[in-house]
N, C-alpha and C positions, 0 to 999 in steps of 0.2 A: 288552697290547701290549708289544713288546720294543723298541728302540732302540740300533741300533748304530752309535757309526762306524769306518766300513771303510777300508781304504788297497789300491787295486787297484794293483799295478806294469800300464806298458804300456812301451811301445818305449822314450820317451826320459821317462818320467813318473811319476810316484805319483798316481795318483788319489784325490783323498778324496769321500766320502758319506756322507750317514746312510742307515742301511738301517732301517726302520720297520715289524713283522712283527704285526701282531694275529693273537690266537687263532685255529686254522683259518682261513688264510686260502682265498682262490678263486683267486689268481694274484700276478702283482706287475708293478707298472708302474715303468719305467723313464722318468727325466724329463731332456730335454735340454734345457737354455735356450736363450735366445735370447743373441745376441752382446752384450758388455757386462754383461751379468745373471751368477747364481751359483747356485749350489746353495741361496744365502740366501734368495734369490728372497720377498717375502712373498707373492705368487703365488700362483706351484708351491708354496710351500709352504703355502697355504690350501686348493688342489686337494686337494694327497695328503692331508693331513688328513679333507678327505669322502669321499676313495678310502678311507683304513684305516676311517673309519669304517660302509663300504659292506662291506667283509671284503677287502680286497685289500691286499697290501705295495705299499711303494714302495721307489724308490729313487733320493735325491739326489744327484746327484756333478757336481762340477765336469770335464767333459772335458779342459778346460785347466788349465794349472797358468798363476800369477799375471802370470811372467815373459812366456806364451804371450801368455794374453791382453792385455795392454800393445801389443802389436803390434797392430794393426786391419787388415790384411790376414789373417791367420791366426785372427783371430775369424771370418771367411765361408770358411776355406778348409774347405767342405763335406765333402772327402774326407776331412778330417784326423779333423774328427767322428765323422765315419760311419764310421771304424777304432776311434777311442776306445770308441765305443759298442759295436761289436762286441765289443772285447775283454774290455767288463765285461758283455754279454750270456754270455759263453763262462763267467766269473771266477762269476755266477749260478748258469749251470748243472751247475757243480760245486763248490758252496757246499752245504753237506749241509744246511742251513735252508730252504733255495731252486731245489734242484733239480728237483727233481717241480713246480714250481707253473707253471702254463701263462705266458706272459710276454705284458707289452704294451706299446708305447709313449704317450708324451705328450708333444709337441715344440713349444716356442714360439719363434717367429720364424725363425732361422736355423738352430734344433734341430730344428724340424719337418722342414726337408729334409735332415737328418741321419736323423733317423726313417726318415723314406722309402725313403733312399737304401739304410739296414741293413736294412731290412723287405724288400728287395728281394733281398736277399742271406741273409737269415738265417729260412727256413723254419720256426721254431719259434715267431717271432713271429703272435700272432692275432689283433692288434688293433693301431690306430693313432689317435688324436688331435693333431690338430693346433688350436695355441688362435693365433689370427692370428699363422700361420705363411706362410712363405713357400716354399711346394709346390713352384713355380716351378722353385727352384734343385735341385732332384732331377734336372732333365732327362729325359733319356729313360727312369732307372729308374723315373721313376711307372707304365711300362706293363708295368715287371716284379712289382708290388707285388700278391702276393696277396691279403693280409692285407685286413681289412674295415677302410676307412678315415674318420675324421670329418672333415670340418673346418669350425673353429670361428670363425666372421669379426666384429669387430665392424658392426653396421649401419653406421655410419659411418666406417667405417673406408676411406676411400674410396683406391682404388690399389692396394690390398691384397684389396679385394673381388675387383676385377678380375682380379687376377693366379693368387688362389683358382676362379676361376672356369675357366679357361683352365686349370690343374693339373687342376681335376677333372673336365675333359673324357679323359682321357688317362690315369686311373684305372680299374682293373679294377673289375666290383660282387667285393663289396655297398660302397659309396659312400653319403656323405651330405653335404650341404655344408648349414649351420643360421648362418646371419648373424642374430645377438643384436640385436634392437632398442634402440636408444639409445646402443651402446656404441661408443668409438671403439679405437684399437688396441689400449691396455694393461689394458680391461675396468674402470676406474675410477670410471664410474659408479656409481651407488646400486643393490644386484642382479644386475649384469652377470656381474660373476665368479663370485657364486652360479651360475648359472642355466648357468656353463662347467661348474662343478664339478659340478653333476647331469647334463647331459648325457654328460658324459666319464667319471662312476659308469656310468650304466644303458649305455654302450656297451660297457666292458668288463664288466660283470657281464654282459652277454648274449650276446658274444664268445670268453668267457675259463669262461662254465660248460663243464662237465662234456657230453661230447657224447653223447647219449641214445642207447640201442642195443635 
């Protein structure tokens, strides 16, 4: 597997990320982390490694600069996060190494809302997975998402469960909502993050697989 530190120019910032590409990847997954987190998130990095081992390339990046992330309001600027995610998506589509790979989004917390809003606009996105996300923050765009969506929520993440259930009703098929037993918001309980990673790998490999004709 190759690993590359990449820098992606956007409107006002230079996004830094880590691109990991296994041999003969079946697709590439872009990670949109939640507020107050970063591409160094141990949870997202763990999930990314599981996806890599299942034959998927990954890109973990910071959608906000350090200065932007220090502003609490900017962390919840879903429209800004969405625009940055779309810019990164376009950049990958123009990079020789990844241009032909099917694309998926993995979003956590507020990053899940950005992933869903971006998927509503980017028809090339083949699947979306949300981990402990706030899909409700995607608003009316939920109804315009045509990609298969998997919502993963901790079984003890009260409050967030209800927000995901309401968002789930607005999503078009194909969709699935899974409550991970015993897990709270950050999936810190033994074995719960492993379940998230396995569910995500299965979802992406199912929906990013080549279409049989």
